[in-house]
N, CA, C and O atoms as a printed pandas DataFrame, in Angstrom:
     atom_number atom_name residue_name chain_id  residue_number  x_coord  y_coord  z_coord
0              1         N          MET        A               1   15.638  -16.058   75.175
1              2        CA          MET        A               1   16.048  -15.108   74.167
2              3         C          MET        A               1   16.508  -15.879   72.929
3              4         O          MET        A               1   17.414  -16.707   73.015
4              5         N          ALA        A               2   15.899  -15.615   71.803
5              6        CA          ALA        A               2   16.212  -16.357   70.586
6              7         C          ALA        A               2   17.088  -15.551   69.633
7              8         O          ALA        A               2   17.241  -15.935   68.473
8              9         N          GLU        A               3   17.662  -14.452   70.090
9             10        CA          GLU        A               3   18.481  -13.614   69.231
10            11         C          GLU        A               3   19.787  -14.316   68.886
11            12         O          GLU        A               3   20.327  -15.093   69.674
12            13         N          MET        A               4   20.275  -14.023   67.693
13            14        CA          MET        A               4   21.567  -14.559   67.297
14            15         C          MET        A               4   22.656  -13.767   68.024
15            16         O          MET        A               4   22.647  -12.536   68.016
16            17         N          VAL        A               5   23.580  -14.474   68.643
17            18        CA          VAL        A               5   24.664  -13.823   69.381
18            19         C          VAL        A               5   25.879  -13.741   68.469
19            20         O          VAL        A               5   26.408  -14.758   68.021
20            21         N          VAL        A               6   26.308  -12.518   68.204
21            22        CA          VAL        A               6   27.477  -12.288   67.363
22            23         C          VAL        A               6   28.698  -12.256   68.274
23            24         O          VAL        A               6   28.676  -11.598   69.314
24            25         N          PRO        A               7   29.762  -12.960   67.894
25            26        CA          PRO        A               7   30.974  -12.907   68.717
26            27         C          PRO        A               7   31.501  -11.472   68.833
27            28         O          PRO        A               7   31.437  -10.696   67.879
28            29         N          THR        A               8   32.011  -11.142   69.992
29            30        CA          THR        A               8   32.519   -9.793   70.247
30            31         C          THR        A               8   33.561   -9.378   69.222
31            32         O          THR        A               8   33.571   -8.227   68.785
32            33         N          SER        A               9   34.429  -10.287   68.834
33            34        CA          SER        A               9   35.467   -9.953   67.852
34            35         C          SER        A               9   34.855   -9.542   66.518
35            36         O          SER        A               9   35.380   -8.649   65.851
36            37         N          GLU        A              10   33.753  -10.178   66.117
37            38        CA          GLU        A              10   33.089   -9.808   64.859
38            39         C          GLU        A              10   32.435   -8.432   64.974
39            40         O          GLU        A              10   32.476   -7.640   64.033
40            41         N          VAL        A              11   31.837   -8.155   66.119
41            42        CA          VAL        A              11   31.216   -6.844   66.324
42            43         C          VAL        A              11   32.283   -5.759   66.279
43            44         O          VAL        A              11   32.085   -4.712   65.664
44            45         N          ARG        A              12   33.410   -6.010   66.929
45            46        CA          ARG        A              12   34.512   -5.046   66.931
46            47         C          ARG        A              12   34.932   -4.741   65.497
47            48         O          ARG        A              12   35.116   -3.579   65.135
48            49         N          ALA        A              13   35.085   -5.785   64.680
49            50        CA          ALA        A              13   35.531   -5.606   63.296
50            51         C          ALA        A              13   34.464   -4.925   62.435
51            52         O          ALA        A              13   34.797   -4.245   61.465
52            53         N          ALA        A              14   33.190   -5.101   62.781
53            54        CA          ALA        A              14   32.101   -4.580   61.954
54            55         C          ALA        A              14   31.443   -3.333   62.536
55            56         O          ALA        A              14   30.385   -2.922   62.060
56            57         N          LEU        A              15   32.038   -2.730   63.541
57            58        CA          LEU        A              15   31.401   -1.602   64.222
58            59         C          LEU        A              15   31.042   -0.469   63.260
59            60         O          LEU        A              15   29.963    0.114   63.369
60            61         N          GLY        A              16   31.923   -0.156   62.332
61            62        CA          GLY        A              16   31.634    0.893   61.344
62            63         C          GLY        A              16   30.416    0.553   60.505
63            64         O          GLY        A              16   29.573    1.414   60.252
64            65         N          GLN        A              17   30.319   -0.692   60.076
65            66        CA          GLN        A              17   29.164   -1.131   59.282
66            67         C          GLN        A              17   27.879   -1.087   60.111
67            68         O          GLN        A              17   26.822   -0.700   59.613
68            69         N          ILE        A              18   27.982   -1.479   61.356
69            70        CA          ILE        A              18   26.803   -1.474   62.233
70            71         C          ILE        A              18   26.286   -0.052   62.415
71            72         O          ILE        A              18   25.081    0.184   62.330
72            73         N          THR        A              19   27.182    0.895   62.665
73            74        CA          THR        A              19   26.737    2.282   62.855
74            75         C          THR        A              19   26.167    2.853   61.562
75            76         O          THR        A              19   25.223    3.641   61.607
76            77         N          LYS        A              20   26.719    2.474   60.415
77            78        CA          LYS        A              20   26.145    2.917   59.133
78            79         C          LYS        A              20   24.732    2.364   58.964
79            80         O          LYS        A              20   23.839    3.063   58.485
80            81         N          ARG        A              21   24.536    1.115   59.358
81            82        CA          ARG        A              21   23.200    0.510   59.308
82            83         C          ARG        A              21   22.225    1.311   60.160
83            84         O          ARG        A              21   21.109    1.610   59.735
84            85         N          PHE        A              22   22.663    1.655   61.373
85            86        CA          PHE        A              22   21.817    2.442   62.266
86            87         C          PHE        A              22   21.511    3.807   61.649
87            88         O          PHE        A              22   20.370    4.267   61.690
88            89         N          ASP        A              23   22.529    4.451   61.078
89            90        CA          ASP        A              23   22.327    5.755   60.437
90            91         C          ASP        A              23   21.337    5.666   59.280
91            92         O          ASP        A              23   20.624    6.627   58.992
92            93         N          ALA        A              24   21.296    4.506   58.617
93            94        CA          ALA        A              24   20.392    4.306   57.478
94            95         C          ALA        A              24   18.967    3.972   57.922
95            96         O          ALA        A              24   18.081    3.801   57.085
96            97         N          GLY        A              25   18.748    3.880   59.221
97            98        CA          GLY        A              25   17.403    3.643   59.725
98            99         C          GLY        A              25   17.125    2.236   60.213
99           100         O          GLY        A              25   16.027    1.956   60.695
100          101         N          ASP        A              26   18.099    1.345   60.096
101          102        CA          ASP        A              26   17.918   -0.017   60.607
102          103         C          ASP        A              26   17.949    0.049   62.132
103          104         O          ASP        A              26   18.926    0.520   62.714
104          105         N          SER        A              27   16.899   -0.415   62.771
105          106        CA          SER        A              27   16.846   -0.337   64.233
106          107         C          SER        A              27   17.009   -1.700   64.895
107          108         O          SER        A              27   16.793   -1.837   66.099
108          109         N          GLU        A              28   17.386   -2.702   64.116
109          110        CA          GLU        A              28   17.566   -4.054   64.658
110          111         C          GLU        A              28   18.756   -4.073   65.622
111          112         O          GLU        A              28   19.869   -3.732   65.219
112          113         N          PRO        A              29   18.550   -4.462   66.878
113          114        CA          PRO        A              29   19.665   -4.495   67.833
114          115         C          PRO        A              29   20.677   -5.581   67.478
115          116         O          PRO        A              29   20.350   -6.566   66.816
116          117         N          VAL        A              30   21.894   -5.381   67.928
117          118        CA          VAL        A              30   22.967   -6.359   67.709
118          119         C          VAL        A              30   23.340   -6.928   69.078
119          120         O          VAL        A              30   23.866   -6.219   69.935
120          121         N          PHE        A              31   23.060   -8.212   69.267
121          122        CA          PHE        A              31   23.397   -8.898   70.513
122          123         C          PHE        A              31   24.761   -9.534   70.341
123          124         O          PHE        A              31   25.010  -10.233   69.358
124          125         N          PHE        A              32   25.650   -9.289   71.305
125          126        CA          PHE        A              32   26.976   -9.878   71.160
126          127         C          PHE        A              32   27.509  -10.364   72.491
127          128         O          PHE        A              32   27.037   -9.984   73.563
128          129         N          GLY        A              33   28.511  -11.220   72.380
129          130        CA          GLY        A              33   29.121  -11.791   73.569
130          131         C          GLY        A              33   30.075  -12.894   73.177
131          132         O          GLY        A              33   30.598  -12.922   72.063
132          133         N          SER        A              34   30.293  -13.797   74.103
133          134        CA          SER        A              34   31.203  -14.904   73.821
134          135         C          SER        A              34   30.549  -16.216   74.233
135          136         O          SER        A              34   29.672  -16.252   75.095
136          137         N          HIS        A              35   30.992  -17.271   73.605
137          138        CA          HIS        A              35   30.486  -18.619   73.892
138          139         C          HIS        A              35   28.961  -18.684   73.760
139          140         O          HIS        A              35   28.286  -19.324   74.566
140          141         N          ARG        A              36   28.430  -18.017   72.739
141          142        CA          ARG        A              36   26.985  -17.993   72.443
142          143         C          ARG        A              36   26.140  -17.457   73.606
143          144         O          ARG        A              36   24.951  -17.756   73.718
144          145         N          ARG        A              37   26.772  -16.672   74.454
145          146        CA          ARG        A              37   26.066  -16.072   75.590
146          147         C          ARG        A              37   26.015  -14.558   75.396
147          148         O          ARG        A              37   27.049  -13.905   75.252
148          149         N          VAL        A              38   24.803  -14.009   75.393
149          150        CA          VAL        A              38   24.649  -12.563   75.225
150          151         C          VAL        A              38   25.246  -11.853   76.431
151          152         O          VAL        A              38   24.909  -12.155   77.576
152          153         N          GLN        A              39   26.142  -10.900   76.155
153          154        CA          GLN        A              39   26.747  -10.100   77.219
154          155         C          GLN        A              39   26.377   -8.625   77.100
155          156         O          GLN        A              39   26.425   -7.878   78.077
156          157         N          ALA        A              40   26.006   -8.218   75.886
157          158        CA          ALA        A              40   25.676   -6.810   75.663
158          159         C          ALA        A              40   24.851   -6.690   74.387
159          160         O          ALA        A              40   24.689   -7.645   73.627
160          161         N          VAL        A              41   24.341   -5.491   74.185
161          162        CA          VAL        A              41   23.538   -5.235   72.986
162          163         C          VAL        A              41   23.821   -3.825   72.489
163          164         O          VAL        A              41   23.967   -2.894   73.281
164          165         N          LEU        A              42   23.895   -3.677   71.182
165          166        CA          LEU        A              42   24.033   -2.363   70.556
166          167         C          LEU        A              42   22.688   -1.995   69.951
167          168         O          LEU        A              42   22.063   -2.801   69.262
168          169         N          VAL        A              43   22.251   -0.773   70.215
169          170        CA          VAL        A              43   21.008   -0.269   69.631
170          171         C          VAL        A              43   21.257    1.147   69.128
171          172         O          VAL        A              43   22.149    1.832   69.628
172          173         N          PRO        A              44   20.477    1.594   68.142
173          174        CA          PRO        A              44   20.608    2.987   67.698
174          175         C          PRO        A              44   20.285    3.940   68.851
175          176         O          PRO        A              44   19.524    3.595   69.756
176          177         N          ILE        A              45   20.860    5.122   68.812
177          178        CA          ILE        A              45   20.662    6.089   69.892
178          179         C          ILE        A              45   19.185    6.443   70.064
179          180         O          ILE        A              45   18.730    6.649   71.190
180          181         N          ALA        A              46   18.434    6.515   68.972
181          182        CA          ALA        A              46   17.004    6.831   69.079
182          183         C          ALA        A              46   16.276    5.755   69.883
183          184         O          ALA        A              46   15.390    6.061   70.681
184          185         N          THR        A              47   16.652    4.503   69.668
185          186        CA          THR        A              47   16.053    3.404   70.427
186          187         C          THR        A              47   16.429    3.519   71.893
187          188         O          THR        A              47   15.582    3.358   72.771
188          189         N          TRP        A              48   17.708    3.799   72.162
189          190        CA          TRP        A              48   18.173    3.958   73.542
190          191         C          TRP        A              48   17.405    5.071   74.248
191          192         O          TRP        A              48   16.975    4.905   75.389
192          193         N          GLU        A              49   17.233    6.214   73.566
193          194        CA          GLU        A              49   16.541    7.345   74.181
194          195         C          GLU        A              49   15.086    7.000   74.494
195          196         O          GLU        A              49   14.563    7.409   75.531
196          197         N          LYS        A              50   14.425    6.246   73.603
197          198        CA          LYS        A              50   13.046    5.818   73.865
198          199         C          LYS        A              50   12.991    4.873   75.061
199          200         O          LYS        A              50   12.120    4.998   75.921
200          201         N          LEU        A              51   13.924    3.929   75.107
201          202        CA          LEU        A              51   13.966    2.986   76.228
202          203         C          LEU        A              51   14.214    3.713   77.546
203          204         O          LEU        A              51   13.579    3.416   78.558
204          205         N          LEU        A              52   15.141    4.664   77.523
205          206        CA          LEU        A              52   15.462    5.425   78.727
206          207         C          LEU        A              52   14.259    6.251   79.187
207          208         O          LEU        A              52   13.941    6.284   80.376
208          209         N          ALA        A              53   13.595    6.915   78.242
209          210        CA          ALA        A              53   12.417    7.711   78.595
210          211         C          ALA        A              53   11.326    6.819   79.186
211          212         O          ALA        A              53   10.673    7.187   80.162
212          213         N          HIS        A              54   11.139    5.655   78.591
213          214        CA          HIS        A              54   10.125    4.720   79.101
214          215         C          HIS        A              54   10.484    4.260   80.520
215          216         O          HIS        A              54    9.620    4.201   81.394
216          217         N          ALA        A              55   11.746    3.938   80.740
217          218        CA          ALA        A              55   12.182    3.497   82.072
218          219         C          ALA        A              55   11.981    4.609   83.100
219          220         O          ALA        A              55   11.526    4.355   84.215
220          221         N          GLU        A              56   12.323    5.845   82.720
221          222        CA          GLU        A              56   12.136    6.971   83.635
222          223         C          GLU        A              56   10.654    7.186   83.936
223          224         O          GLU        A              56   10.282    7.467   85.075
224          225         N          ASP        A              57    9.805    7.053   82.906
225          226        CA          ASP        A              57    8.361    7.188   83.120
226          227         C          ASP        A              57    7.850    6.126   84.091
227          228         O          ASP        A              57    7.032    6.417   84.963
228          229         N          GLU        A              58    8.333    4.900   83.938
229          230        CA          GLU        A              58    7.915    3.814   84.831
230          231         C          GLU        A              58    8.345    4.091   86.273
231          232         O          GLU        A              58    7.587    3.838   87.209
232          233         N          LEU        A              59    9.562    4.610   86.451
233          234        CA          LEU        A              59   10.021    4.960   87.798
234          235         C          LEU        A              59    9.158    6.069   88.392
235          236         O          LEU        A              59    8.753    6.001   89.552
236          237         N          ASP        A              60    8.878    7.101   87.575
237          238        CA          ASP        A              60    8.032    8.200   88.046
238          239         C          ASP        A              60    6.639    7.701   88.409
239          240         O          ASP        A              60    6.059    8.132   89.405
240          241         N          LEU        A              61    6.103    6.791   87.597
241          242        CA          LEU        A              61    4.782    6.236   87.863
242          243         C          LEU        A              61    4.765    5.473   89.187
243          244         O          LEU        A              61    3.808    5.569   89.956
244          245         N          GLY        A              62    5.820    4.724   89.443
245          246        CA          GLY        A              62    5.920    3.996   90.711
246          247         C          GLY        A              62    5.953    4.935   91.901
247          248         O          GLY        A              62    5.296    4.692   92.913
248          249         N          ILE        A              63    6.722    6.013   91.778
249          250        CA          ILE        A              63    6.790    7.007   92.855
250          251         C          ILE        A              63    5.417    7.637   93.069
251          252         O          ILE        A              63    4.964    7.778   94.205
252          253         N          ALA        A              64    4.756    8.016   91.975
253          254        CA          ALA        A              64    3.434    8.642   92.083
254          255         C          ALA        A              64    2.433    7.697   92.737
255          256         O          ALA        A              64    1.643    8.117   93.583
256          257         N          ARG        A              65    2.461    6.427   92.353
257          258        CA          ARG        A              65    1.526    5.460   92.940
258          259         C          ARG        A              65    1.759    5.302   94.443
259          260         O          ARG        A              65    0.811    5.237   95.224
260          261         N          ARG        A              66    3.046    5.240   94.840
261          262        CA          ARG        A              66    3.345    5.116   96.271
262          263         C          ARG        A              66    2.857    6.345   97.033
263          264         O          ARG        A              66    2.284    6.233   98.117
264          265         N          ARG        A              67    3.092    7.511   96.454
265          266        CA          ARG        A              67    2.676    8.738   97.135
266          267         C          ARG        A              67    1.155    8.847   97.222
267          268         O          ARG        A              67    0.618    9.288   98.238
268          269         N          LEU        A              68    0.466    8.447   96.161
269          270        CA          LEU        A              68   -0.995    8.521   96.174
270          271         C          LEU        A              68   -1.612    7.520   97.144
271          272         O          LEU        A              68   -2.692    7.757   97.685
272          273         N          SER        A              69   -0.930    6.413   97.360
273          274        CA          SER        A              69   -1.470    5.401   98.274
274          275         C          SER        A              69   -1.121    5.693   99.731
275          276         O          SER        A              69   -1.607    5.010  100.633
276          277         N          ASP        A              70   -0.282    6.704   99.967
277          278        CA          ASP        A              70    0.101    7.073  101.332
278          279         C          ASP        A              70   -1.114    7.642  102.057
279          280         O          ASP        A              70   -1.688    8.642  101.626
280          281         N          ARG        A              71   -1.496    7.015  103.138
281          282        CA          ARG        A              71   -2.655    7.459  103.913
282          283         C          ARG        A              71   -2.237    8.298  105.118
283          284         O          ARG        A              71   -3.024    8.512  106.040
284          285         N          GLY        A              72   -0.998    8.766  105.100
285          286        CA          GLY        A              72   -0.500    9.570  106.208
286          287         C          GLY        A              72   -1.170   10.930  106.264
287          288         O          GLY        A              72   -2.067   11.231  105.477
288          289         N          GLU        A              73   -0.722   11.744  107.206
289          290        CA          GLU        A              73   -1.301   13.070  107.379
290          291         C          GLU        A              73   -0.909   13.972  106.228
291          292         O          GLU        A              73    0.236   13.976  105.778
292          293         N          TRP        A              74   -1.874   14.729  105.764
293          294        CA          TRP        A              74   -1.631   15.706  104.711
294          295         C          TRP        A              74   -1.757   17.096  105.320
295          296         O          TRP        A              74   -2.580   17.318  106.208
296          297         N          LEU        A              75   -0.942   18.031  104.840
297          298        CA          LEU        A              75   -1.027   19.410  105.303
298          299         C          LEU        A              75   -2.100   20.146  104.517
299          300         O          LEU        A              75   -2.300   19.898  103.328
300          301         N          SER        A              76   -2.784   21.053  105.199
301          302        CA          SER        A              76   -3.721   21.930  104.490
302          303         C          SER        A              76   -2.885   22.950  103.716
303          304         O          SER        A              76   -1.677   23.061  103.925
304          305         N          GLU        A              77   -3.534   23.684  102.831
305          306        CA          GLU        A              77   -2.817   24.700  102.061
306          307         C          GLU        A              77   -2.193   25.734  102.993
307          308         O          GLU        A              77   -1.065   26.173  102.771
308          309         N          GLU        A              78   -2.918   26.120  104.027
309          310        CA          GLU        A              78   -2.412   27.112  104.976
310          311         C          GLU        A              78   -1.207   26.564  105.748
311          312         O          GLU        A              78   -0.221   27.272  105.953
312          313         N          GLU        A              79   -1.294   25.304  106.171
313          314        CA          GLU        A              79   -0.178   24.685  106.896
314          315         C          GLU        A              79    1.058   24.579  106.005
315          316         O          GLU        A              79    2.184   24.794  106.454
316          317         N          LEU        A              80    0.829   24.245  104.740
317          318        CA          LEU        A              80    1.944   24.146  103.801
318          319         C          LEU        A              80    2.588   25.509  103.584
319          320         O          LEU        A              80    3.814   25.623  103.596
320          321         N          ASP        A              81    1.770   26.547  103.386
321          322        CA          ASP        A              81    2.296   27.903  103.218
322          323         C          ASP        A              81    3.126   28.318  104.424
323          324         O          ASP        A              81    4.207   28.886  104.267
324          325         N          ALA        A              82    2.631   28.042  105.627
325          326        CA          ALA        A              82    3.347   28.407  106.849
326          327         C          ALA        A              82    4.666   27.644  106.952
327          328         O          ALA        A              82    5.683   28.218  107.341
328          329         N          ALA        A              83    4.658   26.366  106.610
329          330        CA          ALA        A              83    5.882   25.561  106.682
330          331         C          ALA        A              83    6.915   26.054  105.679
331          332         O          ALA        A              83    8.103   26.120  105.996
332          333         N          VAL        A              84    6.478   26.398  104.480
333          334        CA          VAL        A              84    7.399   26.911  103.460
334          335         C          VAL        A              84    7.961   28.253  103.895
335          336         O          VAL        A              84    9.158   28.498  103.749
336          337         N          THR        A              85    7.121   29.117  104.423
337          338        CA          THR        A              85    7.578   30.428  104.900
338          339         C          THR        A              85    8.628   30.262  105.994
339          340         O          THR        A              85    9.660   30.932  105.971
340          341         N          ARG        A              86    8.368   29.368  106.956
341          342        CA          ARG        A              86    9.350   29.125  108.029
342          343         C          ARG        A              86   10.665   28.601  107.454
343          344         O          ARG        A              86   11.738   29.014  107.896
344          345         N          ALA        A              87   10.596   27.714  106.492
345          346        CA          ALA        A              87   11.813   27.152  105.903
346          347         C          ALA        A              87   12.611   28.222  105.175
347          348         O          ALA        A              87   13.838   28.249  105.265
348          349         N          ILE        A              88   11.928   29.101  104.455
349          350        CA          ILE        A              88   12.604   30.194  103.743
350          351         C          ILE        A              88   13.254   31.139  104.737
351          352         O          ILE        A              88   14.398   31.553  104.550
352          353         N          GLU        A              89   12.524   31.481  105.796
353          354        CA          GLU        A              89   13.073   32.382  106.813
354          355         C          GLU        A              89   14.285   31.758  107.491
355          356         O          GLU        A              89   15.284   32.435  107.734
356          357         N          LYS        A              90   14.196   30.482  107.791
357          358        CA          LYS        A              90   15.312   29.796  108.439
358          359         C          LYS        A              90   16.530   29.757  107.515
359          360         O          LYS        A              90   17.657   29.972  107.958
360          361         N          ALA        A              91   16.299   29.481  106.231
361          362        CA          ALA        A              91   17.402   29.392  105.272
362          363         C          ALA        A              91   18.053   30.746  105.033
363          364         O          ALA        A              91   19.258   30.817  104.788
364          365         N          SER        A              92   17.276   31.817  105.100
365          366        CA          SER        A              92   17.826   33.146  104.836
366          367         C          SER        A              92   18.324   33.835  106.098
367          368         O          SER        A              92   18.914   34.913  106.026
368          369         N          GLY        A              93   18.090   33.218  107.257
369          370        CA          GLY        A              93   18.562   33.793  108.514
370          371         C          GLY        A              93   17.673   34.897  109.045
371          372         O          GLY        A              93   18.066   35.603  109.973
372          373         N          GLN        A              94   16.487   35.067  108.485
373          374        CA          GLN        A              94   15.558   36.097  108.942
374          375         C          GLN        A              94   14.796   35.607  110.166
375          376         O          GLN        A              94   14.592   34.409  110.364
376          377         N          ALA        A              95   14.385   36.571  110.977
377          378        CA          ALA        A              95   13.535   36.243  112.124
378          379         C          ALA        A              95   12.131   35.969  111.609
379          380         O          ALA        A              95   11.687   36.613  110.657
380          381         N          PRO        A              96   11.423   35.024  112.222
381          382        CA          PRO        A              96   10.046   34.733  111.783
382          383         C          PRO        A              96    9.164   35.965  111.872
383          384         O          PRO        A              96    9.321   36.796  112.766
384          385         N          ALA        A              97    8.225   36.072  110.925
385          386        CA          ALA        A              97    7.325   37.237  110.877
386          387         C          ALA        A              97    6.220   37.116  111.892
387          388         O          ALA        A              97    5.373   38.004  111.991
């Protein structure tokens, strides 16, 4: 990582200026920490939301890939309907039809 590390004390003192920069459209992240070691990063909320959405998409993609590669038994549409009906009846306390 070649980012400049700003000391935490400087970030604390400049927090108002940093947020104004973000509000003005500057999306450059601020890396900060101590002893020239990055401990955290500040990013505009729009950047955070994009990163979060991307991370969630990647997690969903991983789940989908695992499920698609599952070679286990699949239920037919009729079997699925019957299983759902039984579950609903059991949850509602009704006797099976």
